[in-house]
Structures are given as structure tokens and as C-alpha cells.
PDB file of N, CA, C and O in Angstrom:
ATOM      1  N   UNK A   1      -8.880  13.191 -35.849  1.00  0.00           N
ATOM      2  CA  UNK A   1      -8.518  13.299 -34.447  1.00  0.00           C
ATOM      3  C   UNK A   1      -7.197  14.039 -34.320  1.00  0.00           C
ATOM      4  O   UNK A   1      -6.240  13.785 -35.051  1.00  0.00           O
ATOM      5  N   UNK A   2      -7.177  14.947 -33.384  1.00  0.00           N
ATOM      6  CA  UNK A   2      -5.945  15.689 -33.126  1.00  0.00           C
ATOM      7  C   UNK A   2      -5.092  14.926 -32.121  1.00  0.00           C
ATOM      8  O   UNK A   2      -5.604  14.289 -31.201  1.00  0.00           O
ATOM      9  N   UNK A   3      -3.798  15.005 -32.317  1.00  0.00           N
ATOM     10  CA  UNK A   3      -2.887  14.374 -31.360  1.00  0.00           C
ATOM     11  C   UNK A   3      -2.867  15.186 -30.078  1.00  0.00           C
ATOM     12  O   UNK A   3      -3.012  16.408 -30.091  1.00  0.00           O
ATOM     13  N   UNK A   4      -2.685  14.486 -28.979  1.00  0.00           N
ATOM     14  CA  UNK A   4      -2.555  15.137 -27.675  1.00  0.00           C
ATOM     15  C   UNK A   4      -1.073  15.309 -27.404  1.00  0.00           C
ATOM     16  O   UNK A   4      -0.296  14.358 -27.483  1.00  0.00           O
ATOM     17  N   UNK A   5      -0.691  16.546 -27.080  1.00  0.00           N
ATOM     18  CA  UNK A   5       0.710  16.826 -26.835  1.00  0.00           C
ATOM     19  C   UNK A   5       1.212  16.177 -25.555  1.00  0.00           C
ATOM     20  O   UNK A   5       0.471  16.050 -24.580  1.00  0.00           O
ATOM     21  N   UNK A   6       2.458  15.774 -25.563  1.00  0.00           N
ATOM     22  CA  UNK A   6       3.093  15.180 -24.387  1.00  0.00           C
ATOM     23  C   UNK A   6       4.114  16.168 -23.851  1.00  0.00           C
ATOM     24  O   UNK A   6       4.975  16.645 -24.590  1.00  0.00           O
ATOM     25  N   UNK A   7       4.017  16.468 -22.582  1.00  0.00           N
ATOM     26  CA  UNK A   7       4.950  17.381 -21.945  1.00  0.00           C
ATOM     27  C   UNK A   7       5.744  16.604 -20.910  1.00  0.00           C
ATOM     28  O   UNK A   7       5.158  15.999 -20.012  1.00  0.00           O
ATOM     29  N   UNK A   8       7.056  16.610 -21.016  1.00  0.00           N
ATOM     30  CA  UNK A   8       7.918  15.957 -20.040  1.00  0.00           C
ATOM     31  C   UNK A   8       8.218  16.977 -18.951  1.00  0.00           C
ATOM     32  O   UNK A   8       8.948  17.944 -19.167  1.00  0.00           O
ATOM     33  N   UNK A   9       7.644  16.742 -17.780  1.00  0.00           N
ATOM     34  CA  UNK A   9       7.752  17.734 -16.702  1.00  0.00           C
ATOM     35  C   UNK A   9       8.787  17.351 -15.650  1.00  0.00           C
ATOM     36  O   UNK A   9       9.029  18.121 -14.721  1.00  0.00           O
ATOM     37  N   UNK A  10       9.392  16.196 -15.777  1.00  0.00           N
ATOM     38  CA  UNK A  10      10.351  15.758 -14.767  1.00  0.00           C
ATOM     39  C   UNK A  10       9.636  15.178 -13.559  1.00  0.00           C
ATOM     40  O   UNK A  10       8.413  15.040 -13.551  1.00  0.00           O
ATOM     41  N   UNK A  11      10.413  14.841 -12.544  1.00  0.00           N
ATOM     42  CA  UNK A  11       9.840  14.251 -11.333  1.00  0.00           C
ATOM     43  C   UNK A  11       9.148  15.318 -10.502  1.00  0.00           C
ATOM     44  O   UNK A  11       9.578  16.470 -10.455  1.00  0.00           O
ATOM     45  N   UNK A  12       8.094  14.920  -9.862  1.00  0.00           N
ATOM     46  CA  UNK A  12       7.385  15.799  -8.938  1.00  0.00           C
ATOM     47  C   UNK A  12       7.651  15.301  -7.521  1.00  0.00           C
ATOM     48  O   UNK A  12       7.974  14.128  -7.329  1.00  0.00           O
ATOM     49  N   UNK A  13       7.520  16.180  -6.525  1.00  0.00           N
ATOM     50  CA  UNK A  13       7.781  15.760  -5.133  1.00  0.00           C
ATOM     51  C   UNK A  13       6.945  14.536  -4.755  1.00  0.00           C
ATOM     52  O   UNK A  13       5.731  14.516  -4.955  1.00  0.00           O
ATOM     53  N   UNK A  14       7.604  13.526  -4.212  1.00  0.00           N
ATOM     54  CA  UNK A  14       6.920  12.325  -3.761  1.00  0.00           C
ATOM     55  C   UNK A  14       6.636  11.306  -4.844  1.00  0.00           C
ATOM     56  O   UNK A  14       6.123  10.226  -4.551  1.00  0.00           O
ATOM     57  N   UNK A  15       6.955  11.620  -6.084  1.00  0.00           N
ATOM     58  CA  UNK A  15       6.672  10.703  -7.181  1.00  0.00           C
ATOM     59  C   UNK A  15       7.601   9.492  -7.115  1.00  0.00           C
ATOM     60  O   UNK A  15       8.799   9.626  -6.864  1.00  0.00           O
ATOM     61  N   UNK A  16       7.030   8.306  -7.345  1.00  0.00           N
ATOM     62  CA  UNK A  16       7.808   7.071  -7.280  1.00  0.00           C
ATOM     63  C   UNK A  16       8.492   6.802  -8.614  1.00  0.00           C
ATOM     64  O   UNK A  16       7.941   7.072  -9.681  1.00  0.00           O
ATOM     65  N   UNK A  17       9.693   6.270  -8.530  1.00  0.00           N
ATOM     66  CA  UNK A  17      10.403   5.856  -9.732  1.00  0.00           C
ATOM     67  C   UNK A  17      10.071   4.416 -10.095  1.00  0.00           C
ATOM     68  O   UNK A  17      10.179   4.023 -11.257  1.00  0.00           O
ATOM     69  N   UNK A  18       9.668   3.629  -9.102  1.00  0.00           N
ATOM     70  CA  UNK A  18       9.296   2.243  -9.338  1.00  0.00           C
ATOM     71  C   UNK A  18       8.320   1.815  -8.248  1.00  0.00           C
ATOM     72  O   UNK A  18       8.199   2.484  -7.222  1.00  0.00           O
ATOM     73  N   UNK A  19       7.642   0.728  -8.464  1.00  0.00           N
ATOM     74  CA  UNK A  19       6.643   0.201  -7.531  1.00  0.00           C
ATOM     75  C   UNK A  19       7.068  -1.188  -7.109  1.00  0.00           C
ATOM     76  O   UNK A  19       7.314  -2.050  -7.952  1.00  0.00           O
ATOM     77  N   UNK A  20       7.156  -1.411  -5.797  1.00  0.00           N
ATOM     78  CA  UNK A  20       7.463  -2.751  -5.295  1.00  0.00           C
ATOM     79  C   UNK A  20       6.146  -3.502  -5.116  1.00  0.00           C
ATOM     80  O   UNK A  20       5.302  -3.111  -4.310  1.00  0.00           O
ATOM     81  N   UNK A  21       5.985  -4.561  -5.862  1.00  0.00           N
ATOM     82  CA  UNK A  21       4.737  -5.313  -5.837  1.00  0.00           C
ATOM     83  C   UNK A  21       4.792  -6.525  -4.924  1.00  0.00           C
ATOM     84  O   UNK A  21       3.756  -7.090  -4.575  1.00  0.00           O
ATOM     85  N   UNK A  22       5.994  -6.928  -4.535  1.00  0.00           N
ATOM     86  CA  UNK A  22       6.149  -8.103  -3.685  1.00  0.00           C
ATOM     87  C   UNK A  22       6.980  -7.735  -2.462  1.00  0.00           C
ATOM     88  O   UNK A  22       7.855  -6.871  -2.527  1.00  0.00           O
ATOM     89  N   UNK A  23       6.700  -8.394  -1.361  1.00  0.00           N
ATOM     90  CA  UNK A  23       7.521  -8.243  -0.165  1.00  0.00           C
ATOM     91  C   UNK A  23       8.779  -9.087  -0.346  1.00  0.00           C
ATOM     92  O   UNK A  23       8.828  -9.951  -1.222  1.00  0.00           O
ATOM     93  N   UNK A  24       9.788  -8.841   0.472  1.00  0.00           N
ATOM     94  CA  UNK A  24      11.045  -9.587   0.361  1.00  0.00           C
ATOM     95  C   UNK A  24      10.851 -11.096   0.463  1.00  0.00           C
ATOM     96  O   UNK A  24      11.559 -11.859  -0.195  1.00  0.00           O
ATOM     97  N   UNK A  25       9.900 -11.528   1.280  1.00  0.00           N
ATOM     98  CA  UNK A  25       9.693 -12.962   1.495  1.00  0.00           C
ATOM     99  C   UNK A  25       8.860 -13.612   0.381  1.00  0.00           C
ATOM    100  O   UNK A  25       8.765 -14.838   0.325  1.00  0.00           O
ATOM    101  N   UNK A  26       8.258 -12.812  -0.501  1.00  0.00           N
ATOM    102  CA  UNK A  26       7.427 -13.353  -1.566  1.00  0.00           C
ATOM    103  C   UNK A  26       8.290 -13.825  -2.731  1.00  0.00           C
ATOM    104  O   UNK A  26       9.465 -13.473  -2.829  1.00  0.00           O
ATOM    105  N   UNK A  27       7.694 -14.623  -3.608  1.00  0.00           N
ATOM    106  CA  UNK A  27       8.413 -15.193  -4.731  1.00  0.00           C
ATOM    107  C   UNK A  27       7.504 -15.156  -5.947  1.00  0.00           C
ATOM    108  O   UNK A  27       6.321 -14.832  -5.834  1.00  0.00           O
ATOM    109  N   UNK A  28       8.058 -15.490  -7.124  1.00  0.00           N
ATOM    110  CA  UNK A  28       7.240 -15.586  -8.330  1.00  0.00           C
ATOM    111  C   UNK A  28       7.444 -16.952  -8.970  1.00  0.00           C
ATOM    112  O   UNK A  28       8.482 -17.593  -8.803  1.00  0.00           O
ATOM    113  N   UNK A  29       6.433 -17.375  -9.702  1.00  0.00           N
ATOM    114  CA  UNK A  29       6.472 -18.658 -10.405  1.00  0.00           C
ATOM    115  C   UNK A  29       6.346 -18.407 -11.901  1.00  0.00           C
ATOM    116  O   UNK A  29       5.598 -17.519 -12.311  1.00  0.00           O
ATOM    117  N   UNK A  30       7.054 -19.163 -12.719  1.00  0.00           N
ATOM    118  CA  UNK A  30       6.946 -18.977 -14.173  1.00  0.00           C
ATOM    119  C   UNK A  30       5.594 -19.456 -14.689  1.00  0.00           C
ATOM    120  O   UNK A  30       4.923 -20.271 -14.056  1.00  0.00           O
ATOM    121  N   UNK A  31       5.209 -18.936 -15.846  1.00  0.00           N
ATOM    122  CA  UNK A  31       3.991 -19.374 -16.530  1.00  0.00           C
ATOM    123  C   UNK A  31       4.361 -19.824 -17.937  1.00  0.00           C
ATOM    124  O   UNK A  31       5.527 -19.768 -18.327  1.00  0.00           O
ATOM    125  N   UNK A  32       3.375 -20.264 -18.688  1.00  0.00           N
ATOM    126  CA  UNK A  32       3.613 -20.685 -20.071  1.00  0.00           C
ATOM    127  C   UNK A  32       3.923 -19.484 -20.970  1.00  0.00           C
ATOM    128  O   UNK A  32       4.451 -19.651 -22.069  1.00  0.00           O
ATOM    129  N   UNK A  33       3.600 -18.293 -20.512  1.00  0.00           N
ATOM    130  CA  UNK A  33       3.848 -17.078 -21.300  1.00  0.00           C
ATOM    131  C   UNK A  33       5.203 -16.494 -20.903  1.00  0.00           C
ATOM    132  O   UNK A  33       5.425 -16.188 -19.731  1.00  0.00           O
ATOM    133  N   UNK A  34       6.101 -16.338 -21.857  1.00  0.00           N
ATOM    134  CA  UNK A  34       7.410 -15.763 -21.518  1.00  0.00           C
ATOM    135  C   UNK A  34       7.250 -14.376 -20.887  1.00  0.00           C
ATOM    136  O   UNK A  34       6.370 -13.608 -21.275  1.00  0.00           O
ATOM    137  N   UNK A  35       8.095 -14.071 -19.924  1.00  0.00           N
ATOM    138  CA  UNK A  35       8.141 -12.791 -19.214  1.00  0.00           C
ATOM    139  C   UNK A  35       6.896 -12.513 -18.366  1.00  0.00           C
ATOM    140  O   UNK A  35       6.719 -11.397 -17.878  1.00  0.00           O
ATOM    141  N   UNK A  36       6.034 -13.518 -18.187  1.00  0.00           N
ATOM    142  CA  UNK A  36       4.875 -13.370 -17.306  1.00  0.00           C
ATOM    143  C   UNK A  36       5.049 -14.343 -16.147  1.00  0.00           C
ATOM    144  O   UNK A  36       5.238 -15.542 -16.352  1.00  0.00           O
ATOM    145  N   UNK A  37       4.984 -13.820 -14.939  1.00  0.00           N
ATOM    146  CA  UNK A  37       5.159 -14.650 -13.748  1.00  0.00           C
ATOM    147  C   UNK A  37       3.967 -14.434 -12.824  1.00  0.00           C
ATOM    148  O   UNK A  37       3.290 -13.409 -12.908  1.00  0.00           O
ATOM    149  N   UNK A  38       3.711 -15.386 -11.953  1.00  0.00           N
ATOM    150  CA  UNK A  38       2.617 -15.321 -10.994  1.00  0.00           C
ATOM    151  C   UNK A  38       3.216 -15.158  -9.599  1.00  0.00           C
ATOM    152  O   UNK A  38       4.172 -15.847  -9.242  1.00  0.00           O
ATOM    153  N   UNK A  39       2.650 -14.245  -8.815  1.00  0.00           N
ATOM    154  CA  UNK A  39       3.150 -14.015  -7.459  1.00  0.00           C
ATOM    155  C   UNK A  39       2.778 -15.171  -6.550  1.00  0.00           C
ATOM    156  O   UNK A  39       1.653 -15.669  -6.586  1.00  0.00           O
ATOM    157  N   UNK A  40       3.736 -15.593  -5.735  1.00  0.00           N
ATOM    158  CA  UNK A  40       3.473 -16.583  -4.682  1.00  0.00           C
ATOM    159  C   UNK A  40       3.812 -15.880  -3.372  1.00  0.00           C
ATOM    160  O   UNK A  40       4.980 -15.667  -3.047  1.00  0.00           O
ATOM    161  N   UNK A  41       2.772 -15.526  -2.630  1.00  0.00           N
ATOM    162  CA  UNK A  41       2.953 -14.776  -1.398  1.00  0.00           C
ATOM    163  C   UNK A  41       3.400 -15.685  -0.272  1.00  0.00           C
ATOM    164  O   UNK A  41       3.015 -16.853  -0.212  1.00  0.00           O
ATOM    165  N   UNK A  42       4.210 -15.147   0.616  1.00  0.00           N
ATOM    166  CA  UNK A  42       4.738 -15.941   1.719  1.00  0.00           C
ATOM    167  C   UNK A  42       3.656 -16.244   2.756  1.00  0.00           C
ATOM    168  O   UNK A  42       3.791 -17.173   3.551  1.00  0.00           O
ATOM    169  N   UNK A  43       2.603 -15.465   2.740  1.00  0.00           N
ATOM    170  CA  UNK A  43       1.488 -15.697   3.661  1.00  0.00           C
ATOM    171  C   UNK A  43       0.207 -15.300   2.941  1.00  0.00           C
ATOM    172  O   UNK A  43       0.254 -14.527   1.984  1.00  0.00           O
ATOM    173  N   UNK A  44      -0.925 -15.810   3.380  1.00  0.00           N
ATOM    174  CA  UNK A  44      -2.173 -15.456   2.715  1.00  0.00           C
ATOM    175  C   UNK A  44      -2.493 -13.963   2.895  1.00  0.00           C
ATOM    176  O   UNK A  44      -2.077 -13.329   3.865  1.00  0.00           O
ATOM    177  N   UNK A  45      -3.227 -13.444   1.950  1.00  0.00           N
ATOM    178  CA  UNK A  45      -3.682 -12.052   2.051  1.00  0.00           C
ATOM    179  C   UNK A  45      -4.602 -11.948   3.260  1.00  0.00           C
ATOM    180  O   UNK A  45      -5.447 -12.819   3.463  1.00  0.00           O
ATOM    181  N   UNK A  46      -4.455 -10.889   4.077  1.00  0.00           N
ATOM    182  CA  UNK A  46      -5.297 -10.775   5.264  1.00  0.00           C
ATOM    183  C   UNK A  46      -6.781 -10.713   4.907  1.00  0.00           C
ATOM    184  O   UNK A  46      -7.165 -10.223   3.845  1.00  0.00           O
ATOM    185  N   UNK A  47      -7.586 -11.213   5.806  1.00  0.00           N
ATOM    186  CA  UNK A  47      -9.034 -11.190   5.594  1.00  0.00           C
ATOM    187  C   UNK A  47      -9.513  -9.749   5.532  1.00  0.00           C
ATOM    188  O   UNK A  47      -8.844  -8.841   6.024  1.00  0.00           O
ATOM    189  N   UNK A  48     -10.662  -9.549   4.932  1.00  0.00           N
ATOM    190  CA  UNK A  48     -11.236  -8.206   4.824  1.00  0.00           C
ATOM    191  C   UNK A  48     -11.459  -7.575   6.193  1.00  0.00           C
ATOM    192  O   UNK A  48     -11.602  -6.357   6.297  1.00  0.00           O
ATOM    193  N   UNK A  49     -11.490  -8.392   7.244  1.00  0.00           N
ATOM    194  CA  UNK A  49     -11.734  -7.842   8.577  1.00  0.00           C
ATOM    195  C   UNK A  49     -10.628  -6.871   8.977  1.00  0.00           C
ATOM    196  O   UNK A  49     -10.894  -5.910   9.698  1.00  0.00           O
ATOM    197  N   UNK A  50      -9.395  -7.099   8.527  1.00  0.00           N
ATOM    198  CA  UNK A  50      -8.306  -6.171   8.842  1.00  0.00           C
ATOM    199  C   UNK A  50      -8.555  -4.830   8.175  1.00  0.00           C
ATOM    200  O   UNK A  50      -8.373  -3.783   8.798  1.00  0.00           O
ATOM    201  N   UNK A  51      -8.969  -4.851   6.921  1.00  0.00           N
ATOM    202  CA  UNK A  51      -9.292  -3.611   6.221  1.00  0.00           C
ATOM    203  C   UNK A  51     -10.538  -2.977   6.825  1.00  0.00           C
ATOM    204  O   UNK A  51     -10.597  -1.758   6.985  1.00  0.00           O
ATOM    205  N   UNK A  52     -11.530  -3.790   7.161  1.00  0.00           N
ATOM    206  CA  UNK A  52     -12.746  -3.268   7.786  1.00  0.00           C
ATOM    207  C   UNK A  52     -12.436  -2.544   9.088  1.00  0.00           C
ATOM    208  O   UNK A  52     -13.043  -1.516   9.385  1.00  0.00           O
ATOM    209  N   UNK A  53     -11.494  -3.072   9.867  1.00  0.00           N
ATOM    210  CA  UNK A  53     -11.119  -2.432  11.127  1.00  0.00           C
ATOM    211  C   UNK A  53     -10.480  -1.075  10.871  1.00  0.00           C
ATOM    212  O   UNK A  53     -10.764  -0.112  11.585  1.00  0.00           O
ATOM    213  N   UNK A  54      -9.621  -0.988   9.859  1.00  0.00           N
ATOM    214  CA  UNK A  54      -9.004   0.292   9.522  1.00  0.00           C
ATOM    215  C   UNK A  54     -10.043   1.297   9.035  1.00  0.00           C
ATOM    216  O   UNK A  54      -9.998   2.469   9.410  1.00  0.00           O
ATOM    217  N   UNK A  55     -10.971   0.847   8.208  1.00  0.00           N
ATOM    218  CA  UNK A  55     -12.023   1.739   7.721  1.00  0.00           C
ATOM    219  C   UNK A  55     -12.926   2.214   8.860  1.00  0.00           C
ATOM    220  O   UNK A  55     -13.359   3.366   8.876  1.00  0.00           O
ATOM    221  N   UNK A  56     -13.205   1.328   9.801  1.00  0.00           N
ATOM    222  CA  UNK A  56     -14.030   1.711  10.954  1.00  0.00           C
ATOM    223  C   UNK A  56     -13.323   2.789  11.781  1.00  0.00           C
ATOM    224  O   UNK A  56     -13.959   3.734  12.248  1.00  0.00           O
ATOM    225  N   UNK A  57     -12.012   2.645  11.958  1.00  0.00           N
ATOM    226  CA  UNK A  57     -11.255   3.665  12.685  1.00  0.00           C
ATOM    227  C   UNK A  57     -11.299   4.997  11.936  1.00  0.00           C
ATOM    228  O   UNK A  57     -11.446   6.055  12.549  1.00  0.00           O
ATOM    229  N   UNK A  58     -11.173   4.941  10.624  1.00  0.00           N
ATOM    230  CA  UNK A  58     -11.221   6.168   9.821  1.00  0.00           C
ATOM    231  C   UNK A  58     -12.601   6.812   9.903  1.00  0.00           C
ATOM    232  O   UNK A  58     -12.715   8.026  10.071  1.00  0.00           O
ATOM    233  N   UNK A  59     -13.657   5.992   9.784  1.00  0.00           N
ATOM    234  CA  UNK A  59     -15.024   6.514   9.864  1.00  0.00           C
ATOM    235  C   UNK A  59     -15.304   7.154  11.215  1.00  0.00           C
ATOM    236  O   UNK A  59     -16.031   8.142  11.307  1.00  0.00           O
ATOM    237  N   UNK A  60     -14.716   6.577  12.268  1.00  0.00           N
ATOM    238  CA  UNK A  60     -14.939   7.098  13.618  1.00  0.00           C
ATOM    239  C   UNK A  60     -14.054   8.312  13.907  1.00  0.00           C
ATOM    240  O   UNK A  60     -14.167   8.932  14.964  1.00  0.00           O
ATOM    241  N   UNK A  61     -13.168   8.647  12.955  1.00  0.00           N
ATOM    242  CA  UNK A  61     -12.267   9.774  13.183  1.00  0.00           C
ATOM    243  C   UNK A  61     -11.265   9.480  14.276  1.00  0.00           C
ATOM    244  O   UNK A  61     -10.954  10.348  15.092  1.00  0.00           O
ATOM    245  N   UNK A  62     -10.758   8.257  14.296  1.00  0.00           N
ATOM    246  CA  UNK A  62      -9.833   7.834  15.352  1.00  0.00           C
ATOM    247  C   UNK A  62      -8.681   8.813  15.489  1.00  0.00           C
ATOM    248  O   UNK A  62      -8.042   9.181  14.503  1.00  0.00           O
ATOM    249  N   UNK A  63      -8.425   9.225  16.709  1.00  0.00           N
ATOM    250  CA  UNK A  63      -7.326  10.159  16.955  1.00  0.00           C
ATOM    251  C   UNK A  63      -6.190   9.494  17.716  1.00  0.00           C
ATOM    252  O   UNK A  63      -5.156  10.120  17.950  1.00  0.00           O
ATOM    253  N   UNK A  64      -6.364   8.241  18.103  1.00  0.00           N
ATOM    254  CA  UNK A  64      -5.321   7.519  18.825  1.00  0.00           C
ATOM    255  C   UNK A  64      -4.376   6.887  17.813  1.00  0.00           C
ATOM    256  O   UNK A  64      -4.673   5.832  17.253  1.00  0.00           O
ATOM    257  N   UNK A  65      -3.231   7.539  17.580  1.00  0.00           N
ATOM    258  CA  UNK A  65      -2.288   7.071  16.566  1.00  0.00           C
ATOM    259  C   UNK A  65      -1.807   5.654  16.858  1.00  0.00           C
ATOM    260  O   UNK A  65      -1.609   4.867  15.932  1.00  0.00           O
ATOM    261  N   UNK A  66      -1.618   5.324  18.119  1.00  0.00           N
ATOM    262  CA  UNK A  66      -1.146   3.979  18.470  1.00  0.00           C
ATOM    263  C   UNK A  66      -2.176   2.932  18.065  1.00  0.00           C
ATOM    264  O   UNK A  66      -1.812   1.851  17.601  1.00  0.00           O
ATOM    265  N   UNK A  67      -3.446   3.239  18.234  1.00  0.00           N
ATOM    266  CA  UNK A  67      -4.512   2.308  17.857  1.00  0.00           C
ATOM    267  C   UNK A  67      -4.526   2.109  16.339  1.00  0.00           C
ATOM    268  O   UNK A  67      -4.688   0.987  15.858  1.00  0.00           O
ATOM    269  N   UNK A  68      -4.359   3.183  15.601  1.00  0.00           N
ATOM    270  CA  UNK A  68      -4.354   3.094  14.141  1.00  0.00           C
ATOM    271  C   UNK A  68      -3.136   2.302  13.666  1.00  0.00           C
ATOM    272  O   UNK A  68      -3.256   1.456  12.780  1.00  0.00           O
ATOM    273  N   UNK A  69      -1.957   2.572  14.251  1.00  0.00           N
ATOM    274  CA  UNK A  69      -0.757   1.831  13.868  1.00  0.00           C
ATOM    275  C   UNK A  69      -0.907   0.345  14.187  1.00  0.00           C
ATOM    276  O   UNK A  69      -0.458  -0.504  13.417  1.00  0.00           O
ATOM    277  N   UNK A  70      -1.534   0.029  15.319  1.00  0.00           N
ATOM    278  CA  UNK A  70      -1.732  -1.378  15.685  1.00  0.00           C
ATOM    279  C   UNK A  70      -2.647  -2.068  14.674  1.00  0.00           C
ATOM    280  O   UNK A  70      -2.382  -3.199  14.267  1.00  0.00           O
ATOM    281  N   UNK A  71      -3.718  -1.390  14.270  1.00  0.00           N
ATOM    282  CA  UNK A  71      -4.633  -1.971  13.283  1.00  0.00           C
ATOM    283  C   UNK A  71      -3.935  -2.138  11.942  1.00  0.00           C
ATOM    284  O   UNK A  71      -4.145  -3.137  11.254  1.00  0.00           O
ATOM    285  N   UNK A  72      -3.108  -1.172  11.567  1.00  0.00           N
ATOM    286  CA  UNK A  72      -2.376  -1.270  10.315  1.00  0.00           C
ATOM    287  C   UNK A  72      -1.360  -2.405  10.366  1.00  0.00           C
ATOM    288  O   UNK A  72      -1.163  -3.109   9.375  1.00  0.00           O
ATOM    289  N   UNK A  73      -0.717  -2.585  11.510  1.00  0.00           N
ATOM    290  CA  UNK A  73       0.250  -3.683  11.670  1.00  0.00           C
ATOM    291  C   UNK A  73      -0.424  -5.045  11.572  1.00  0.00           C
ATOM    292  O   UNK A  73       0.171  -5.999  11.070  1.00  0.00           O
ATOM    293  N   UNK A  74      -1.659  -5.140  12.047  1.00  0.00           N
ATOM    294  CA  UNK A  74      -2.389  -6.415  11.918  1.00  0.00           C
ATOM    295  C   UNK A  74      -2.715  -6.700  10.450  1.00  0.00           C
ATOM    296  O   UNK A  74      -2.693  -7.852  10.017  1.00  0.00           O
ATOM    297  N   UNK A  75      -3.014  -5.658   9.700  1.00  0.00           N
ATOM    298  CA  UNK A  75      -3.361  -5.839   8.289  1.00  0.00           C
ATOM    299  C   UNK A  75      -2.118  -6.046   7.424  1.00  0.00           C
ATOM    300  O   UNK A  75      -2.152  -6.791   6.444  1.00  0.00           O
ATOM    301  N   UNK A  76      -1.017  -5.378   7.797  1.00  0.00           N
ATOM    302  CA  UNK A  76       0.220  -5.438   7.013  1.00  0.00           C
ATOM    303  C   UNK A  76       1.372  -5.701   7.971  1.00  0.00           C
ATOM    304  O   UNK A  76       1.968  -4.752   8.480  1.00  0.00           O
ATOM    305  N   UNK A  77       1.702  -6.960   8.230  1.00  0.00           N
ATOM    306  CA  UNK A  77       2.733  -7.285   9.209  1.00  0.00           C
ATOM    307  C   UNK A  77       4.082  -6.638   8.926  1.00  0.00           C
ATOM    308  O   UNK A  77       4.859  -6.405   9.852  1.00  0.00           O
ATOM    309  N   UNK A  78       4.375  -6.342   7.651  1.00  0.00           N
ATOM    310  CA  UNK A  78       5.649  -5.706   7.306  1.00  0.00           C
ATOM    311  C   UNK A  78       5.688  -4.228   7.694  1.00  0.00           C
ATOM    312  O   UNK A  78       6.758  -3.620   7.704  1.00  0.00           O
ATOM    313  N   UNK A  79       4.525  -3.643   8.015  1.00  0.00           N
ATOM    314  CA  UNK A  79       4.448  -2.222   8.349  1.00  0.00           C
ATOM    315  C   UNK A  79       5.278  -1.923   9.589  1.00  0.00           C
ATOM    316  O   UNK A  79       5.152  -2.598  10.611  1.00  0.00           O
ATOM    317  N   UNK A  80       6.117  -0.916   9.490  1.00  0.00           N
ATOM    318  CA  UNK A  80       6.919  -0.469  10.629  1.00  0.00           C
ATOM    319  C   UNK A  80       6.697   1.023  10.763  1.00  0.00           C
ATOM    320  O   UNK A  80       7.530   1.820  10.330  1.00  0.00           O
ATOM    321  N   UNK A  81       5.593   1.399  11.353  1.00  0.00           N
ATOM    322  CA  UNK A  81       5.251   2.807  11.463  1.00  0.00           C
ATOM    323  C   UNK A  81       6.146   3.545  12.435  1.00  0.00           C
ATOM    324  O   UNK A  81       6.554   3.001  13.461  1.00  0.00           O
ATOM    325  N   UNK A  82       6.445   4.778  12.104  1.00  0.00           N
ATOM    326  CA  UNK A  82       7.217   5.639  12.991  1.00  0.00           C
ATOM    327  C   UNK A  82       6.253   6.514  13.772  1.00  0.00           C
ATOM    328  O   UNK A  82       5.121   6.741  13.346  1.00  0.00           O
ATOM    329  N   UNK A  83       6.701   6.999  14.905  1.00  0.00           N
ATOM    330  CA  UNK A  83       5.884   7.917  15.689  1.00  0.00           C
ATOM    331  C   UNK A  83       5.654   9.183  14.882  1.00  0.00           C
ATOM    332  O   UNK A  83       6.571   9.685  14.233  1.00  0.00           O
ATOM    333  N   UNK A  84       4.444   9.695  14.922  1.00  0.00           N
ATOM    334  CA  UNK A  84       4.087  10.894  14.174  1.00  0.00           C
ATOM    335  C   UNK A  84       3.698  11.969  15.160  1.00  0.00           C
ATOM    336  O   UNK A  84       2.805  11.772  15.985  1.00  0.00           O
ATOM    337  N   UNK A  85       4.367  13.111  15.077  1.00  0.00           N
ATOM    338  CA  UNK A  85       4.084  14.216  16.012  1.00  0.00           C
ATOM    339  C   UNK A  85       2.730  14.834  15.719  1.00  0.00           C
ATOM    340  O   UNK A  85       1.918  14.998  16.630  1.00  0.00           O
ATOM    341  N   UNK A  86       2.473  15.176  14.476  1.00  0.00           N
ATOM    342  CA  UNK A  86       1.223  15.810  14.077  1.00  0.00           C
ATOM    343  C   UNK A  86       0.550  14.970  13.005  1.00  0.00           C
ATOM    344  O   UNK A  86       0.887  15.097  11.828  1.00  0.00           O
ATOM    345  N   UNK A  87      -0.404  14.104  13.387  1.00  0.00           N
ATOM    346  CA  UNK A  87      -1.054  13.267  12.380  1.00  0.00           C
ATOM    347  C   UNK A  87      -1.752  14.116  11.336  1.00  0.00           C
ATOM    348  O   UNK A  87      -2.311  15.167  11.648  1.00  0.00           O
ATOM    349  N   UNK A  88      -1.715  13.653  10.095  1.00  0.00           N
ATOM    350  CA  UNK A  88      -2.362  14.342   8.991  1.00  0.00           C
ATOM    351  C   UNK A  88      -3.783  13.833   8.882  1.00  0.00           C
ATOM    352  O   UNK A  88      -4.013  12.624   8.897  1.00  0.00           O
ATOM    353  N   UNK A  89      -4.741  14.742   8.774  1.00  0.00           N
ATOM    354  CA  UNK A  89      -6.139  14.365   8.580  1.00  0.00           C
ATOM    355  C   UNK A  89      -6.379  14.170   7.104  1.00  0.00           C
ATOM    356  O   UNK A  89      -6.171  15.093   6.317  1.00  0.00           O
ATOM    357  N   UNK A  90      -6.816  12.977   6.709  1.00  0.00           N
ATOM    358  CA  UNK A  90      -7.074  12.670   5.305  1.00  0.00           C
ATOM    359  C   UNK A  90      -8.565  12.493   5.133  1.00  0.00           C
ATOM    360  O   UNK A  90      -9.150  11.599   5.744  1.00  0.00           O
ATOM    361  N   UNK A  91      -9.200  13.327   4.312  1.00  0.00           N
ATOM    362  CA  UNK A  91     -10.640  13.163   4.089  1.00  0.00           C
ATOM    363  C   UNK A  91     -10.929  11.902   3.306  1.00  0.00           C
ATOM    364  O   UNK A  91     -10.140  11.505   2.449  1.00  0.00           O
ATOM    365  N   UNK A  92     -12.055  11.267   3.592  1.00  0.00           N
ATOM    366  CA  UNK A  92     -12.461  10.060   2.864  1.00  0.00           C
ATOM    367  C   UNK A  92     -13.468  10.402   1.833  1.00  0.00           C
ATOM    368  O   UNK A  92     -13.936   9.522   1.111  1.00  0.00           O
TER     369      UNK A  92
END
């Protein structure tokens, strides 16, 4: 087997340096395994109906940004969307 070369290309536009997995109000609990913790969320994960509503808006090609932001806020209460002048169309 040949080795695959590794190229260090540096950061690319929009690339994240780290990922936040918990909201500020969430906490973690220790486990029997060192350095392994379990997330304890401050509120239950939203029902699939919140995601279903967002997918339905996407399938319908919703153009009402306020409606989409409202649905997203119901699914993710921490979401604080800003007004968008020109919404980006994202293909599914």
C-alpha cells in the first residue's frame, strides 16, 4: 500500500477552528471512563415536528424569510437570526 500524502493548506474561508457542541445553559456529567463526559441538556431536544416544519418550508420553496426564521426559532430557541437582504437559495 502506498502512503497518501498530506498537504497542509491552511485555513479556508469559513472554516471552523472549533465546534461548540453544547449551549451555554447545558452541562456535562462525568462517566466511569476518564475524559469522557455525557451531555446534560438544559431542555429536551425538540420533537421531529420542528424539523419537519422546516423541511416542509424548504420543500415548498418558502420565500417568506420571517416565516422561515420563526420556524427555525421554534426548533432552536437559541437562534437569533438577523435580517437578510438577499436570501440564499440552497438546493436540497
